[in-house]
Each structure stands twice: as structure tokens, then as C-alpha cells.
N, C-alpha and C positions, 0 to 999 in steps of 0.2 A: 526532152533535153535536147536540143537541136545542134549543139556544139559539140556532141560527142561523136568521136569517130570510132567506129568499130572496125578493126583490121586483124590481119594474121599478125602473130607474134614475130619479131625479128630477134636475132642473138643479142642485139643491143638492150632489149626490154628485160632481159634475165634478171638483172639486180633489183629492178622494180617489181617484178613478178614475185621473186623469191620473199620480198618484203611483205607483199600481199598475202601470200602464203603463211607467213610467219604471224601476220595480224590475224587470219583465220585460225591458226593452231591456238594462238593465246584466247580467241573467242570460245573455241572448243575446249579450253581448259587443258591444254596438251601441248604448249610450246616447247617443253622439255623434250618432247619426242621427235622434233624437227632437227636430224643430224645431217641433212643435206646440204653439201658445200655449194657455192655458186659455181665453181669450177666443174664439178660434177654434174649441176643443173644444165649448164651450157652444154657440156659434152652430151648430156642424155637427149637434149632437144635439138643440137646443131651439128653434133659430130659425125663420124662415118656412118653410124647406124642409129638415127634418131628414134626414140621410142615414144615421143609424146609430140603433140601439137597444141596451140593455143590461139585463141583470139584475144585481143586486148582491147580494153576501152580507154580512149585517150580523150582528155581535155586540156587544151592549150599547152600540149607537149608532154603532159602529166599522165602516167599510167593509173587509172582509178580504179581498174576492175579486170578480171581475168576469167576466162573459161578454158580450163585445161583438159584435155581428153587423150585418149589413146585407144589402139584397136584391142578388141577382145573377141574372141571366137567361141560361138556356140555350136555344139555338135547337133542340136536340135534346130537351130534358127539362122546358123552360118554367121557372116561377118556382123559384128555389133560395134557400136561406138560405146566407149566407158567414159564418163565424164567424172573425173577425179576431183576438180575443184571449180567452182563457180564462186567467185568472191568479188565484192565491191567494197571499198574502203569505207569505213563507218560514216565518215562525214558527208559520203555522196550516195548513201542508201536512200531509197524511197524516190528517186529520180529517173526511174525506168531503165537505168543503166544494165542491171541484172538481166531485166526482160530483153533488152537488146543483145547482150550477150549469149543468153541462152537460146534465143531464136536464130541467132548466126550460127550457133552450134548445130541446132536441129536441121536447118538447111544445110548445112555442110554433110551431116549424115545423109539426108535424103538425096543430095545431089551425087553422092559418091557411093550409091548403091549398099549403104549399110542397110541391114534388115530392122533396126531399131537402135534405141539409145537406152543405157541403163546407168544408175548412179545409186549413191547411198545418202541418206540423211541421218543426223543423230535423232533419236526418239524425243528428245526434249527440245530440239530446235525448231520451235512453233513458226517463227516468221519463215524459215526455209520451207517447212512442209506446207504452210499456207500458200507460198509463192508457187510450190510445184502443183498443187492441187489444181490451180488455174487451167493446167495442160491436160488434166484429166489422165494421169499416170495410173498404173497398177502398182499399188503398195503391196508388198509381200513380206508377212512376218512369219512365214514357214521357215526360212533358210537362216542358218546362223552364220556369222563372219567367224573364219577360221584363218589363222596366219601363223607362219613360222619366221622369226628373223634370223637372218644369216650373219648380221652383224650387229655390234652393241650401238 
């Protein structure tokens, strides 16, 4: 799809990005888990101490996909890139947009001296798993996901 523009996200993209995040949460049967406000999202990405970065896929001025990432540190491997979300709106899937976003993120990690990239996929999300398999990643079923919530 040649009319897709992949670019770094800017603050004015945040409302559209948050809608895509909610679309992903709905697909993952967890929309009720999204408690992030737009103001908080903007502050966390573009405030005094940004904690995330992103690429967006844009077609005719509309954001149709995102790749949101942040820094992670491994005491074994050093600086790592963590891919939090890679999502393309449902009506635009299958048009190589996710591939372009993912590859832009990979290139960002390589060109900024990260030692690698890590992410998660739900074990039932076969389309995502099959997409990622094209890149020959290492799947790890040894580690458990563990979290503690500080806010309701």
C-alpha cells in the first residue's frame, strides 16, 4: 500500500492513537481494563519526562495503525526496546501496514543501539503469532507475567 505514511507520532496524534489502543483492548476482550485518560497519555508521551515513543501509520490524514514502544533494561543484555502495542485498525489489516510499522520499530531499535526488542502476544492471538513468526523471533514459554496494580 503505497499511500501509507509511517512517521514518528506527534502530540496531536494521541486521541487517534488512544482510540486504536481501545480497539485493540476490545479485540483482546479487555476494554474494561483501559483506564488511561487522554490527558495522561499525552503527558506520558510528550510531557516533561516522556516514557513512550511511537510510530503511526497514516493514510489521507487518518491514523490507521500504531507501534508504541519504550525503553527496557536487561542486566544481561543491556538496553532493550519493548514493543507495547502494534495495532492496525481492523478495516485496514492485511495491507502490509503492520509490517511497515513493525519494521520501522525494528530499524529504530537497531539504529539507536538497542541490544534487541521484546514484546508479548496473547497465546490465542493466532494472527499476531503468525505475523511475528515471519521474523524468526524466540518464543519463550518459561516466564510468567506478573504485575501489581497501584491504581484501580
